[in-house]
C-alpha positions in Angstrom: -3.6 -21.6 17.4 -6.5 -20.6 15.0 -5.8 -16.9 15.7 -2.1 -17.3 14.9 -2.9 -18.9 11.6 -5.5 -16.2 10.8 -3.1 -13.3 11.5 -0.1 -15.0 9.9 -2.2 -15.6 6.7 -3.6 -12.1 6.9 -0.1 -10.6 7.2 1.3 -12.6 4.4 -1.6 -11.9 2.0 -1.6 -8.2 2.7 2.2 -8.1 2.5 2.1 -9.5 -1.0 -0.5 -6.9 -2.1 1.6 -4.2 -0.4 4.7 -5.2 -2.3 2.8 -5.4 -5.6 0.9 -2.1 -5.3 3.2 0.0 -3.1 0.4 0.7 -0.7 2.2 -0.1 2.6 -0.5 -2.6 3.7 -2.3 -0.4 6.3 -4.7 0.7 3.6 -6.1 -2.9 3.6 -5.3 -3.9 7.2 -7.1 -1.0 8.9 -10.5 -1.8 7.3 -10.0 -5.5 8.0 -9.2 -4.9 11.6 -12.3 -2.6 11.8 -14.4 -5.4 10.3 -12.9 -7.7 12.9 -14.3 -5.3 15.6 -11.0 -3.7 16.7 -11.2 -0.4 18.4 -10.5 2.2 15.6 -7.5 3.9 17.4 -6.0 0.5 18.2 -6.6 -0.6 14.6 -4.8 2.5 13.3 -1.8 2.0 15.6 -1.5 -1.7 14.8 -1.7 -1.0 11.1 1.0 1.7 11.3 3.3 -0.8 13.1 2.6 -3.5 10.5 3.2 -1.0 7.7 6.7 -0.3 8.9 7.5 -3.9 8.1 5.7 -4.1 4.8 7.0 -0.9 3.4 10.6 -1.6 4.4 10.5 -5.1 3.0 8.8 -3.9 -0.3 11.1 -0.9 -0.7 14.2 -3.1 -0.4 12.8 -5.5 -3.1 12.0 -2.5 -5.4 15.5 -1.0 -4.8 17.0 -4.2 -6.2 14.6 -3.9 -9.2 15.8 -0.2 -9.6 12.2 1.1 -9.4 12.7 3.9 -6.8 13.0 7.6 -7.8 15.1 8.8 -4.8 14.6 12.6 -4.8 10.8 12.6 -5.0 10.7 9.7 -2.5 12.7 11.7 0.0 10.7 14.9 -0.5 7.4 13.1 -0.1 8.7 11.2 2.9 10.1 14.2 4.8 7.0 16.4 4.2 4.8 13.4 5.2 6.7 13.1 8.5 5.9 16.7 9.3 2.2 16.1 8.6 2.0 13.0 10.9 2.7 15.2 13.9 -0.3 17.4 13.0 -2.7 14.5 12.4 -2.3 12.7 15.8 -4.1 15.4 17.9 -6.9 15.3 15.3 -7.4 11.5 15.8 -7.4 12.0 19.6 -10.1 14.7 19.2 -12.3 12.3 17.2 -11.9 9.7 19.9 -12.8 12.3 22.7 -15.9 13.3 20.7 -16.8 9.5 20.2 -17.2 10.0 16.5 -14.2 7.9 15.3 -16.4 4.9 14.4 -18.3 6.9 11.8 -15.7 9.5 10.7 -12.8 7.1 10.0 -14.8 4.8 7.6 -16.4 7.8 5.9 -13.0 9.4 5.2 -11.9 6.1 3.7 -14.9 5.8 1.5 -14.6 9.4 0.1 -10.8 9.0 -0.6 -11.2 5.5 -2.1 -14.0 6.7 -4.4 -11.9 9.5 -5.7 -8.7 7.5 -6.3 -10.7 4.7 -8.0 -12.0 7.2 -10.4 -8.5 8.7 -11.1 -7.0 5.3 -11.8 -9.8 4.1 -14.1 -10.5 7.3 -15.9 -7.2 9.2 -15.8 -6.8 11.1 -19.1 -3.2 12.2 -18.4 -0.9 9.9 -20.3 2.1 12.2 -20.8 5.7 11.6 -20.3 7.5 11.1 -17.1 7.8 14.8 -16.1 10.4 14.3 -13.4 12.8 12.6 -15.8 12.2 14.6 -19.0 11.2 18.1 -18.0 14.0 19.8 -16.2 12.5 23.3 -16.6 9.6 22.5 -14.3 11.7 20.9 -11.4 10.8 23.6 -8.8 7.1 23.1 -9.7 7.5 19.3 -9.3 9.3 19.7 -6.0 6.3 21.7 -4.7 4.0 19.0 -6.0 6.0 16.2 -4.3 5.9 18.2 -1.0 2.2 18.7 -1.2 1.6 15.0 -1.9 3.7 14.2 1.1 1.8 16.5 3.4 -1.5 15.2 2.3 -0.3 11.5 2.5 1.2 12.0 6.0 -1.9 13.6 7.4 -4.1 10.8 6.1 -1.6 8.1 7.1 -1.8 9.0 10.8 -5.5 9.8 10.7 -6.5 6.5 9.1 -3.7 4.2 10.2 -2.4 3.7 6.6 1.0 4.1 5.1 -0.2 6.8 2.7 0.8 4.6 -0.3 -2.8 4.3 -1.4 -2.7 8.1 -1.8 0.9 8.5 -3.0 0.7 5.9 -5.8 -2.3 7.4 -7.7 -1.1 11.0 -7.1 2.4 10.2 -8.4 0.8 8.5 -11.4 -1.5 11.5 -12.2 0.4 14.5 -11.0 4.1 13.5 -11.4 3.4 11.2 -14.4 5.5 8.3 -13.0 5.1 4.8 -14.5 3.1 2.5 -12.2 6.2 0.5 -11.3 8.1 3.7 -10.4 5.1 4.9 -8.4 5.0 1.7 -6.5 8.8 1.6 -5.6 8.9 5.4 -4.8 5.8 5.1 -2.7 7.1 2.3 -0.5 10.2 4.2 0.5 8.2 7.3 1.3 5.7 5.3 3.2 8.4 3.8 5.4 9.5 7.3 6.5 5.9 8.4 7.1 4.7 5.4 9.1 7.8 5.3 11.3 7.0 8.8 12.4 3.3 8.2 12.6 3.7 5.1 14.8 5.9 6.9 17.3 3.0 9.3 18.0 0.8 6.4 19.0 3.4 4.0 20.6 3.3 5.5 24.1 -0.4 6.3 24.4 -2.2 3.4 22.7 -2.4 -0.2 24.3 -1.3 -2.6 21.5 -1.4 -6.4 21.3 2.2 -6.9 20.3 1.7 -10.6 19.8 -0.8 -10.0 17.1 1.4 -7.3 15.6 4.4 -9.6 15.6 2.6 -12.4 13.8 1.2 -9.9 11.2 4.8 -8.5 10.7 6.3 -11.9 10.1 3.8 -12.4 7.2 4.5 -8.9 6.0 8.2 -9.3 5.6 7.8 -12.4 3.5 4.9 -11.1 1.6 6.5 -7.8 0.7 9.3 -9.5 -1.1 7.0 -11.8 -3.0 4.7 -9.0 -4.0 7.4 -6.9 -5.4 8.8 -9.8 -7.5 5.2 -10.4 -8.8 5.2 -7.1 -10.6 7.5 -8.6 -13.2 5.8 -9.2 -16.5 2.6 -7.2 -15.7 1.8 -4.3 -18.0 1.4 -1.0 -16.3 -2.2 -0.6 -17.2 -3.2 -3.9 -15.7 -1.5 -2.9 -12.4 -3.6 0.3 -12.3 -6.8 -1.6 -13.0 -6.1 -4.2 -10.3 -5.4 -1.3 -7.8 -8.6 0.5 -8.7 -10.5 -2.8 -8.2 -8.9 -3.1 -4.7 -10.0 0.4 -3.8 -13.6 -0.3 -4.9 -13.8 -3.5 -3.0 -12.5 -1.9 0.2 -14.9 1.1 -0.2 -17.9 -1.2 -0.6 -16.8 -3.3 2.4 -16.7 -0.2 4.6 -20.1 1.0 3.3 -21.5 -2.3 4.3 -19.9 -1.9 7.8 -21.8 1.5 8.2 -25.0 -0.6 7.8 -23.8 -3.1 10.4 -23.1 -5.7 7.7 -19.5 -6.3 8.8 -19.4 -10.0 7.9 -20.6 -9.4 4.3 -18.1 -6.5 3.9 -15.2 -8.7 5.1 -16.3 -11.5 2.7 -16.4 -9.1 -0.2 -12.9 -7.7 0.4 -11.6 -11.2 1.1 -12.9 -12.6 -2.2 -11.2 -9.8 -4.2 -7.9 -10.1 -2.4 -7.9 -13.9 -2.8 -8.6 -13.4 -6.5 -5.6 -11.1 -6.8 -3.3 -13.5 -4.9 -4.3 -16.5 -7.1 -3.8 -14.3 -10.2 -0.3 -13.3 -8.9 0.6 -17.0 -8.2 -0.5 -18.3 -11.6 1.3 -15.4 -13.3 4.5 -16.0 -11.4 4.4 -19.7 -12.1 4.0 -19.0 -15.8 7.0 -16.7 -15.8 9.1 -19.2 -13.8 8.2 -22.0 -16.3 9.0 -19.7 -19.3 12.4 -18.8 -17.8 13.1 -22.5 -17.0 12.3 -23.5 -20.6 14.4 -20.6 -21.9 17.3 -21.6 -19.7 17.0 -25.2 -20.8 16.9 -24.1 -24.5 20.1 -22.1 -24.1 21.9 -24.9 -22.3 21.0 -27.4 -25.1 22.1 -24.8 -27.7 25.5 -24.4 -26.0 25.9 -28.2 -25.9 25.2 -28.4 -29.7 27.8 -25.7 -30.4 30.4 -27.5 -28.3 
């Protein structure tokens, strides 16, 4: 019973963060499962299955909010699918060489450090190039394809949706707004993880009970997270995401020094801080909208 509550809460919390940041969820779940002493390959496969649910749920919510740029999303997704088929043999090779316990966390740390830097100190604040610069469309198509190839390879290698790569790259290279980057990322991520998971499904022994419990939380959380983006300025979303990257990177560094519990505690504290912030923010917006609705009703009554 305690395990069910743990994984349901974990699925819900990560689902909310996934829907808010457009990161699929595996970016957080894989390190958490590693910190909970899961085998790296099983952690990767479980995270990919979980991310199918989070990305689909979040993408649907962002579709309703009209925050998906369809052409770049399809290009990133299709090229990412191709890359997933290249990455799976690489992961099996790491497992055969018995170096996955070191290589996977190190790859995470390097990527997280880079993307934290780009989010906090990105000097590029130009216009949305995809929308406003029709002359450079072929160049932008090439960029979208390269983003997809890179994200797809990393997705299958690390058991993530690729969103933690797609979001900062679409912000910095394609000059999307954060909300557009989040929505576009989630749709691309769904395509990528669906292909990535199939490459593990028949060769990796999974605990489908745990995966199912995580997925239930993911479906609910993805909707709540996407709705939570309302009212947040773009810059604040970027800073929150950078903080999440930094907390995850530090937790994995601690794991390399066999301080798994401390790393899990650090990541949990930051995630709980974000979830509480989203809850308070959402309640404030709900109360504001309720007061606004009440004001308009009273105004209509006076006019009548």
